Structures are given as structure tokens and as C-alpha cells.
VMD Tcl script that draws the C-alpha trace (Angstrom):
set ca {
  {19.45 33.85 43.49}
  {18.68 35.86 40.38}
  {17.57 39.45 40.86}
  {15.84 41.35 38.09}
  {15.39 45.10 38.17}
  {12.23 46.48 36.60}
  {12.28 50.25 36.65}
  {13.96 52.42 39.24}
  {12.06 51.16 42.34}
  {11.01 47.56 41.66}
  {13.06 44.53 42.58}
  {11.77 41.07 41.76}
  {13.62 38.10 43.25}
  {13.34 34.69 41.61}
  {14.31 31.68 43.70}
  {14.72 28.22 42.25}
  {15.41 24.78 43.64}
  {17.29 22.34 41.45}
  {16.73 18.68 42.26}
  {19.50 16.36 41.17}
  {18.51 12.88 39.93}
  {18.92 10.04 42.38}
  {21.33 7.24 41.44}
  {20.15 3.61 41.44}
  {22.24 2.77 44.52}
  {20.84 5.78 46.38}
  {17.28 4.72 45.54}
  {17.94 1.18 46.74}
  {19.57 2.53 49.92}
  {16.59 4.80 50.58}
  {14.10 1.94 50.27}
  {16.24 -0.33 52.47}
  {16.67 2.43 55.09}
  {12.92 2.98 55.32}
  {11.55 -0.52 54.68}
  {14.51 -2.73 55.74}
  {14.43 -6.19 54.11}
  {11.13 -5.36 52.47}
  {12.84 -2.38 50.77}
  {15.49 -4.66 49.25}
  {12.77 -6.96 47.94}
  {10.74 -4.03 46.61}
  {13.75 -2.55 44.79}
  {14.58 -5.92 43.23}
  {11.02 -6.12 41.83}
  {11.08 -2.70 40.14}
  {11.25 -3.01 36.38}
  {13.49 -0.79 34.23}
  {10.80 1.86 33.79}
  {10.05 2.21 37.51}
  {13.77 2.29 38.35}
  {14.17 5.18 35.90}
  {11.19 6.94 37.48}
  {12.70 6.38 40.95}
  {15.49 8.81 40.02}
  {12.98 11.57 40.91}
  {12.64 12.12 44.68}
  {8.84 12.43 44.66}
  {8.35 9.20 42.69}
  {10.84 7.38 44.94}
  {8.87 8.53 47.97}
  {5.62 7.33 46.35}
  {7.18 3.93 45.65}
  {8.30 3.73 49.29}
  {4.84 4.68 50.56}
  {3.20 2.12 48.26}
  {5.61 -0.56 49.45}
  {4.92 0.37 53.07}
  {1.15 0.32 52.65}
  {0.55 -3.15 51.28}
  {2.19 -6.42 50.38}
  {2.73 -6.34 46.62}
  {2.78 -9.29 44.25}
  {5.64 -9.35 41.76}
  {4.41 -6.80 39.19}
  {1.59 -5.06 41.07}
  {3.46 -1.80 41.66}
  {4.03 -1.26 37.95}
  {0.47 -2.28 37.12}
  {-0.89 0.04 39.82}
  {0.92 3.05 38.36}
  {-0.12 2.19 34.81}
  {-3.77 1.51 35.65}
  {-4.15 4.67 37.73}
  {-2.97 7.02 34.96}
  {-4.58 7.72 31.59}
  {-2.52 6.36 28.71}
  {-1.52 8.70 25.89}
  {-1.07 7.70 22.26}
  {2.60 7.00 22.99}
  {1.61 4.53 25.70}
  {2.98 6.60 28.61}
  {0.82 7.78 31.51}
  {2.05 11.39 31.19}
}
mol new
graphics top color blue
foreach p $ca { graphics top sphere $p radius 0.5 }
foreach p [lrange $ca 0 end-1] q [lrange $ca 1 end] { graphics top cylinder $p $q radius 0.2 }
display resetview
């Protein structure tokens, strides 16, 4: 915790949470733990870009929820993320 003093009577506390990236094996294990055999299949179908995005806990959770909600054809997860986000000049949805 970082404490900053501003004048003689004011104390302002700043709290931060640091989220460490998730390793590929941890992401696969998470999907398998929550989706069993379907999680293994889902992880195997993630392309390089989605696997990189799965290093973030929120995105990994979204991938798990998407995999739980419907039966996905081979590349539908990637296409779903790309189609749902506006594309910038660089071609990325962010």
C-alpha cells in the first residue's frame, strides 16, 4: 500500500491490484477444470491470438463462458470476438 501525505491533516491511501499473466498450461487447465473434455477441445481450437488474449483472467473467463454457452464450430470463437468489436486501422478490435 502506498500512502501519500498532502498537508498536515490529509492522508490519501492508494490501493492497487496487480494481475499476473496466466501461462498457457494454466489457461488449458482452467478450461479443462470448468468444461472437462469440452475444455480440452476448446483450448485446442484457440488460435495464436486468442491464446495470447487468454493470458488475461477476464478474457479467459469470457472464453470459458462462451464455450459453456454454445457448441462452437472450429473457428467460431475467434470470428465471434472479431465480429463483435469495431476494427481499428491496425486491424485489431481495441
